[in-house]
C-alpha positions as CSV (number, residue, x, y, z in Angstrom):
1,M,9.6,18.5,22.3
2,L,12.5,20.9,22.9
3,P,13.2,23.7,20.4
4,R,16.7,22.3,20.1
5,F,15.3,19.2,18.4
6,W,13.7,21.2,15.7
7,D,16.7,23.4,15.1
8,E,18.9,20.3,14.7
9,L,16.3,18.6,12.5
10,W,16.2,21.5,10.0
11,K,20.0,21.6,10.1
12,R,20.3,17.9,9.4
13,E,17.8,18.2,6.6
14,S,19.8,20.9,4.9
15,E,23.0,18.8,5.2
16,F,21.2,15.7,3.9
17,L,19.8,17.6,0.8
18,E,23.3,19.0,0.1
19,S,24.9,15.5,0.2
20,G,23.6,14.3,-3.2
21,K,26.2,13.2,-5.7
22,G,24.1,11.9,-8.5
23,E,25.5,8.4,-8.1
24,F,22.2,6.4,-8.3
25,K,20.6,5.0,-11.4
26,H,19.4,7.6,-14.0
27,G,22.0,10.0,-12.4
28,T,19.7,10.7,-9.4
29,S,21.0,11.9,-6.0
30,F,17.8,10.9,-4.1
31,V,15.3,8.2,-4.6
32,A,11.6,9.0,-4.1
33,V,9.5,6.8,-1.8
34,S,6.9,6.7,-4.6
35,S,9.5,5.4,-7.1
36,I,10.4,2.5,-4.7
37,A,6.7,1.7,-4.4
38,E,6.4,1.7,-8.2
39,Q,9.2,-0.9,-8.4
40,Y,6.7,-3.3,-6.8
41,Y,4.4,-2.7,-9.7
42,C,6.9,-3.0,-12.5
43,E,10.5,-1.7,-12.8
44,Y,10.2,-1.4,-16.6
45,K,7.4,1.1,-16.1
46,L,9.7,3.1,-14.0
47,E,12.5,2.8,-16.6
48,N,10.1,4.1,-19.3
49,E,9.1,7.0,-17.1
50,F,12.7,8.1,-16.8
51,A,13.4,7.5,-20.5
52,L,10.2,8.9,-22.0
53,G,8.6,11.0,-19.3
54,E,5.2,10.4,-17.7
55,V,2.3,9.8,-20.1
56,P,-1.1,11.1,-18.9
57,T,-3.9,8.6,-18.7
58,E,-7.5,9.0,-17.9
59,A,-7.2,6.8,-14.8
60,K,-4.2,8.8,-13.5
61,D,-5.8,12.2,-14.2
62,S,-8.9,11.1,-12.4
63,G,-7.0,9.9,-9.4
64,T,-4.9,13.0,-9.2
65,A,-7.9,15.3,-9.4
66,L,-9.7,13.4,-6.7
67,H,-6.5,13.3,-4.5
68,D,-6.2,17.1,-4.7
69,E,-9.8,17.6,-3.7
70,L,-9.5,15.2,-0.7
71,I,-6.2,16.5,0.7
72,P,-6.2,20.3,0.5
73,M,-2.7,21.8,1.1
74,E,-1.8,25.2,2.6
75,K,1.9,26.0,3.1
76,I,3.0,27.1,6.5
77,S,6.4,28.2,7.9
78,R,8.7,25.9,9.9
79,K,7.9,27.9,13.0
80,E,4.1,27.5,12.4
81,F,4.6,23.8,11.7
82,T,6.5,23.3,15.0
83,K,3.8,25.1,17.0
84,L,1.0,23.2,15.3
85,V,2.3,19.7,15.8
86,S,3.6,20.3,19.3
87,G,0.2,21.0,20.8
88,E,-1.8,18.6,22.9
89,K,-4.7,18.6,20.5
90,P,-4.1,16.3,17.4
91,S,-3.4,18.2,14.3
92,L,-2.9,17.5,10.6
93,A,0.3,18.7,9.0
94,V,2.6,17.3,6.3
95,L,6.3,17.7,6.0
96,N,8.9,16.2,3.6
97,V,10.5,13.1,5.0
98,W,14.0,11.9,4.3
99,G,16.7,9.5,5.5
100,T,19.3,6.9,4.4
101,S,18.3,3.2,4.1
102,G,19.5,0.3,2.1
103,G,22.4,2.4,0.8
104,L,20.0,5.0,-0.7
105,R,19.2,8.6,0.2
106,V,15.4,8.4,0.3
107,V,12.9,11.3,0.1
108,G,9.2,11.7,0.0
109,T,6.0,13.4,1.1
110,P,3.2,11.5,2.7
111,D,-0.4,12.5,2.0
112,H,-1.0,13.6,5.5
113,I,0.2,13.0,9.1
114,I,-1.7,13.3,12.3
115,W,0.5,14.8,15.1
116,A,0.2,15.5,18.9
117,R,2.9,16.7,21.3
118,G,5.5,16.6,18.5
119,K,4.9,12.9,17.7
120,P,3.5,11.4,14.6
121,L,0.4,9.4,15.6
122,W,-0.7,8.4,12.1
123,V,0.7,8.4,8.6
124,V,-2.1,8.3,6.1
125,E,-1.9,7.5,2.4
126,L,-4.9,8.1,0.0
127,K,-5.2,5.7,-2.9
128,T,-8.0,5.9,-5.5
129,T,-9.2,3.0,-7.6
130,M,-11.7,2.3,-10.3
131,G,-12.4,-1.2,-8.9
132,D,-12.7,-2.9,-5.6
133,P,-11.1,-0.9,-2.8
134,T,-10.8,-3.9,-0.5
135,P,-7.3,-5.3,-1.5
136,L,-4.2,-3.7,-0.2
137,W,-1.5,-4.0,-2.8
138,E,2.2,-4.6,-2.0
139,D,3.3,-1.3,-3.4
140,Q,0.9,0.6,-1.3
141,E,1.9,-1.1,1.9
142,A,5.6,-0.6,1.1
143,Q,5.1,3.1,0.4
144,V,3.3,3.9,3.7
145,R,5.8,1.8,5.6
146,I,8.8,3.6,4.2
147,Y,7.2,7.0,5.0
148,G,7.0,5.7,8.6
149,L,10.7,4.6,8.5
150,M,11.8,8.0,7.3
151,L,10.0,9.7,10.2
152,E,11.8,7.4,12.6
153,L,15.2,8.1,10.9
154,M,14.5,11.8,11.3
155,G,14.4,11.3,15.0
156,F,10.7,11.4,15.8
157,D,9.3,9.2,18.5
158,C,7.4,6.6,16.4
159,S,6.8,4.1,19.2
160,G,3.0,4.7,19.1
161,M,2.7,5.5,15.4
162,R,0.3,3.6,13.1
163,L,-0.1,3.7,9.4
164,A,-3.3,3.8,7.3
165,V,-3.9,3.3,3.6
166,V,-7.3,4.6,2.6
167,R,-8.5,3.2,-0.7
168,I,-11.5,5.0,-2.3
169,R,-13.5,4.3,-5.5
170,S,-13.0,7.4,-7.5
171,G,-16.0,9.4,-8.7
172,E,-18.4,8.2,-6.0
173,L,-18.1,10.9,-3.4
174,G,-20.1,14.1,-3.3
175,E,-18.3,17.5,-3.4
176,E,-18.8,18.3,0.2
177,E,-17.6,14.8,1.2
178,K,-14.5,15.4,-0.9
179,R,-13.7,18.7,0.8
180,T,-14.0,17.2,4.3
181,W,-12.5,13.8,3.7
182,A,-9.1,14.4,5.3
183,L,-10.8,15.5,8.5
184,M,-13.4,12.7,8.4
185,V,-10.9,9.9,8.1
186,S,-8.5,11.4,10.6
187,E,-11.3,11.7,13.2
188,A,-12.3,8.1,12.6
189,L,-8.7,7.0,13.1
190,L,-8.3,9.0,16.3
191,K,-11.6,7.7,17.7
192,D,-11.1,4.2,16.6
193,E,-14.3,4.4,14.5
194,V,-12.9,3.1,11.2
195,R,-15.4,0.3,10.9
196,E,-18.2,2.7,11.3
197,L,-16.8,4.9,8.6
198,E,-16.5,1.9,6.3
199,A,-20.0,0.9,7.0
200,R,-21.2,4.3,6.0
201,Y,-19.5,4.1,2.7
202,R,-19.9,0.3,2.2
203,G,-18.3,-0.8,-1.1
204,M,-16.9,2.6,-1.8
205,M,-13.9,2.7,0.6
206,K,-11.6,0.7,2.7
207,V,-9.1,1.7,5.4
208,H,-6.1,-0.6,5.8
209,V,-4.5,-0.1,9.2
210,L,-0.9,-1.2,9.9
211,K,1.5,-1.0,12.8
212,H,4.7,0.8,12.2
213,D,7.4,-1.8,11.7
214,R,10.9,-0.5,11.1
215,D,12.3,-3.9,10.1
216,A,9.6,-4.5,7.5
217,A,10.1,-1.0,6.0
218,E,13.9,-1.4,5.8
219,R,13.4,-4.8,4.0
220,A,11.1,-3.0,1.6
221,V,13.8,-0.6,0.7
222,L,16.6,-3.1,0.7
223,S,14.8,-5.5,-1.7
224,K,14.7,-2.7,-4.3
225,S,17.9,-0.9,-3.7
226,G,20.0,-3.0,-6.0
227,Y,18.3,-1.5,-9.0
228,W,19.3,2.1,-8.0
229,L,22.9,1.0,-7.0
230,G,23.5,-0.6,-10.4
231,Q,23.8,-4.1,-8.9
232,R,21.2,-5.6,-11.1
233,E,19.0,-5.1,-14.2
234,P,15.4,-4.0,-13.9
235,T,12.8,-6.7,-13.6
236,A,9.5,-6.7,-15.5
237,S,6.0,-7.6,-14.2
238,A,4.6,-11.0,-15.1
239,S,1.1,-9.6,-15.0
240,V,-0.8,-9.2,-18.2
241,G,-3.3,-7.0,-16.4
242,K,-0.6,-4.6,-15.3
243,C,0.8,-4.4,-18.8
244,R,-2.6,-3.8,-20.2
245,A,-3.1,-0.9,-17.8
246,C,0.4,0.6,-18.3
247,E,0.6,3.7,-20.5
248,F,3.9,2.5,-21.9
249,N,2.6,-0.9,-23.2
250,S,2.9,0.2,-26.9
251,V,6.6,1.0,-26.6
252,C,7.8,-1.3,-23.8
253,S,10.1,-4.1,-24.8
254,K,8.8,-6.3,-22.0
255,S,5.1,-5.7,-22.6
256,L,2.9,-8.8,-22.4
257,V,0.2,-7.1,-24.4
258,K,0.2,-7.1,-28.2
259,L,-1.5,-4.1,-29.7
260,V,-3.2,-4.4,-33.1
């Protein structure tokens, strides 16, 4: 990939980040990919987060701690990033993604991306769970798809890119496995040995592999954009289980759980 591409990319990123006008709901200039994904869970949960701030929960704290152990981060310069991802050998490197879709300026940061020759090969999202890792939830699929969309909108060649949502039962991996997990799952994806990895950790993890689909990702954004554009009121989840697990169930006007 020519140096000119990278120079233009960084320039367009600066222009994009300077274009915010605070015109979206809650006075935001940009909408996070994770916030769009949370809309699939419950928009009133998102409303309460903006109004009251995030409330720590044991499940959330556990998931965050595990996530930090599995995906270690080390900041590098743009020049170092460009050199790393442009090589023939696949490499792991994360960058902020951004773009305009559904009338929204969308921003986010995937868990990690596998690159080669300046192209994203895999976008990988890590999700922890206390229960069965087998299901792939709608919000998780939407999130990884939108990350893929942002990379395409940024100008990367995404024709061969695939997406993976890795769901892991928290608290069931040894410390050494936690430190090497990012490399382990990436190697399995590159070698097409995901099933072998799942067999090794049977019942503890599941890798959901998806093809990049720009149309599906754009629909995922568009279906939720009306909330941010002030075109409709938020919608509440109809799931008692979601309400029971929500940290705002004691104060939410739409809660389906009565606390005594």
